[in-house]
C-alpha positions in Angstrom: 21.0 -95.4 -119.6 20.5 -92.4 -118.8 21.2 -90.2 -121.6 22.0 -86.0 -121.1 18.7 -84.2 -121.9 18.2 -80.5 -123.0 16.1 -77.5 -121.7 15.9 -73.8 -121.5 15.0 -73.0 -117.7 13.4 -69.6 -117.2 13.9 -67.4 -114.6 10.7 -66.6 -112.1 9.5 -64.9 -109.3 6.2 -64.9 -109.0 5.2 -67.3 -106.7 1.6 -68.7 -105.1 -1.4 -71.1 -106.9 -2.5 -68.5 -109.2 1.2 -67.6 -111.0 1.5 -71.5 -111.5 -1.8 -71.6 -113.0 -0.6 -68.9 -115.8 2.3 -71.1 -115.8 0.2 -73.9 -116.8 -2.2 -71.9 -118.8 0.6 -71.0 -121.0 1.8 -74.5 -122.0 5.1 -74.4 -119.5 5.4 -75.9 -115.9 7.0 -74.8 -112.1 9.9 -76.2 -111.3 12.8 -75.8 -108.3 15.9 -76.6 -108.6 18.2 -77.5 -105.7 20.6 -79.7 -104.5 25.0 -79.0 -103.5 24.4 -76.6 -101.2 22.6 -74.1 -103.4 20.0 -71.9 -102.5 16.7 -72.7 -104.4 16.3 -72.1 -107.8 12.7 -71.1 -108.9 12.3 -72.1 -112.6 9.1 -72.6 -115.8 10.1 -75.4 -118.1 8.7 -75.6 -121.6 5.4 -77.7 -121.4 5.9 -80.5 -124.4 9.2 -80.8 -124.2 9.0 -81.6 -120.0 5.9 -84.2 -120.7 7.9 -85.7 -122.8 11.8 -86.2 -120.7 10.2 -86.7 -117.5 8.1 -90.4 -119.5 11.2 -92.4 -118.7 12.6 -92.6 -114.9 15.4 -90.6 -113.1 15.7 -88.1 -116.6 18.7 -87.0 -116.8 18.2 -83.0 -118.0 21.5 -80.5 -119.2 19.4 -76.9 -118.4 20.2 -74.2 -119.2 19.0 -71.4 -116.5 19.2 -67.9 -118.0 22.5 -68.9 -119.7 24.4 -70.5 -116.8 24.4 -74.5 -117.3 23.7 -77.2 -114.8 22.9 -80.7 -114.9 20.1 -82.0 -113.4 17.9 -85.3 -112.0 14.3 -85.0 -112.6 13.8 -86.4 -108.7 9.6 -86.0 -109.0 7.1 -85.4 -110.6 3.7 -83.7 -109.3 0.5 -84.8 -111.8 -2.7 -83.6 -110.6 -5.0 -86.6 -109.4 -7.7 -85.9 -112.0 -6.4 -84.7 -115.3 -3.5 -86.2 -115.0 -1.2 -83.3 -116.1 1.9 -82.1 -114.2 1.9 -79.3 -111.8 5.2 -79.2 -110.4 9.0 -80.7 -110.9 11.5 -81.0 -108.4 15.0 -81.3 -109.9 18.3 -81.9 -108.0 21.5 -81.1 -109.1 24.1 -83.7 -109.8 27.8 -83.6 -111.4 29.2 -86.2 -113.7 31.1 -88.6 -112.4 28.8 -88.6 -109.2 27.0 -91.9 -108.0 23.4 -91.2 -106.6 20.9 -93.2 -105.1 17.1 -94.0 -107.5 14.4 -96.3 -107.6 14.8 -98.2 -110.9 11.9 -99.9 -112.7 11.6 -103.6 -113.0 10.8 -104.9 -116.1 9.9 -108.5 -116.5 10.9 -110.9 -119.9 10.1 -114.1 -120.9 7.6 -116.6 -120.3 7.5 -119.4 -117.2 7.1 -122.7 -118.3 3.6 -124.6 -118.9 0.6 -123.3 -117.9 3.2 -121.0 -114.5 2.6 -116.7 -114.7 5.2 -114.3 -113.1 3.7 -112.4 -110.0 5.7 -108.8 -110.1 6.3 -108.3 -105.9 8.6 -105.5 -106.8 7.7 -102.3 -108.8 11.1 -100.7 -108.8 15.3 -102.0 -106.9 16.6 -99.2 -104.6 20.1 -99.2 -106.8 23.2 -96.7 -106.9 24.6 -95.1 -109.5 26.3 -92.3 -111.8 23.9 -89.5 -112.1 24.9 -89.4 -116.2 25.0 -93.6 -116.5 21.5 -94.3 -114.5 19.8 -98.1 -115.5 16.2 -97.4 -117.9 15.3 -100.3 -116.3 16.6 -103.6 -114.5 15.3 -106.9 -116.3 14.1 -110.3 -114.8 14.4 -112.9 -117.1 11.4 -115.6 -116.3 11.5 -117.5 -119.6 10.9 -121.1 -118.9 10.8 -120.5 -115.1 8.9 -123.7 -113.1 6.3 -123.0 -110.7 8.0 -122.6 -107.0 11.3 -120.7 -108.7 11.7 -116.6 -106.6 13.5 -114.1 -107.9 15.6 -112.4 -105.1 17.1 -108.9 -105.3 20.9 -110.1 -105.2 20.3 -112.8 -108.3 19.4 -109.7 -111.1 22.3 -109.1 -113.4 22.7 -105.4 -112.4 24.7 -103.0 -115.3 28.1 -102.2 -114.8 29.1 -99.1 -112.4 25.5 -100.2 -110.4 25.5 -100.7 -106.9 22.4 -102.7 -105.5 20.8 -101.0 -102.2 17.8 -102.8 -101.5 18.3 -106.1 -99.5 19.5 -108.6 -101.5 17.1 -111.3 -100.4 14.3 -109.4 -101.5 11.3 -111.2 -103.1 11.0 -109.5 -106.6 9.1 -112.1 -108.3 7.1 -115.2 -107.9 6.6 -117.6 -110.8 3.2 -119.2 -109.1 0.4 -121.1 -111.2 -2.6 -120.0 -111.9 -4.8 -119.7 -109.1 -8.0 -122.2 -109.2 -11.8 -121.4 -109.3 -13.3 -120.2 -105.7 -14.9 -123.4 -104.7 -17.9 -121.1 -103.3 -18.1 -120.4 -107.3 -17.5 -123.9 -108.4 -20.7 -124.9 -106.5 -22.3 -122.3 -107.1 -21.4 -122.7 -110.4 -22.8 -126.5 -110.3 -26.3 -125.6 -107.6 -27.1 -123.7 -111.0 -26.6 -126.3 -113.3 -28.4 -129.1 -111.3 -31.3 -125.7 -110.6 -31.8 -125.3 -114.8 -31.9 -129.2 -114.9 -34.8 -129.7 -112.7 -36.9 -127.0 -114.2 -36.9 -128.2 -117.3 -38.7 -131.1 -117.0 -41.6 -129.0 -115.1 -41.5 -126.5 -118.2 -42.6 -129.6 -120.4 -45.4 -131.4 -118.5 -46.9 -127.8 -118.4 -47.4 -128.0 -122.2 
């Protein structure tokens, strides 16, 4: 479940790409905090601590903004597509006991029966949960499942207090047999083997 993690946020009044670059150069991360009818607050977060916290999906952070406490859910993390450094974080204000809608990662556990494999069809599922009680992941157990088995969203066991918002009939995991080699690849391999066998006598006679 989501834990409350603490960060000290500095209020900032400089904006734009130039200001953001200076903030990141100082090993800090620009962010915005909004929600519950409040004006968006532009803040700066400590770089290393923030990077560690946002590794967890749907992290809930207890902020200290200029001495004022605020509880916030990490709504969006924008990263540089090449360097993968965090460029900006969006945080939405939440309250204890409040229900929020989030996308939770799906995790597959276990081994299907025989040579069958599990194919994950949905990376995340949308659920409603208390802001301070968001599951880190939803587990799908495929242990011993036979090929042809389909596991839908409605079949997953959800933690107490968590409601499924994704359509219950949505396929989450399918158990299938590994695909056989394509006919063209098989024929090509056989053709190469025959050609190699036909060349061997010719090489021997040439000697």
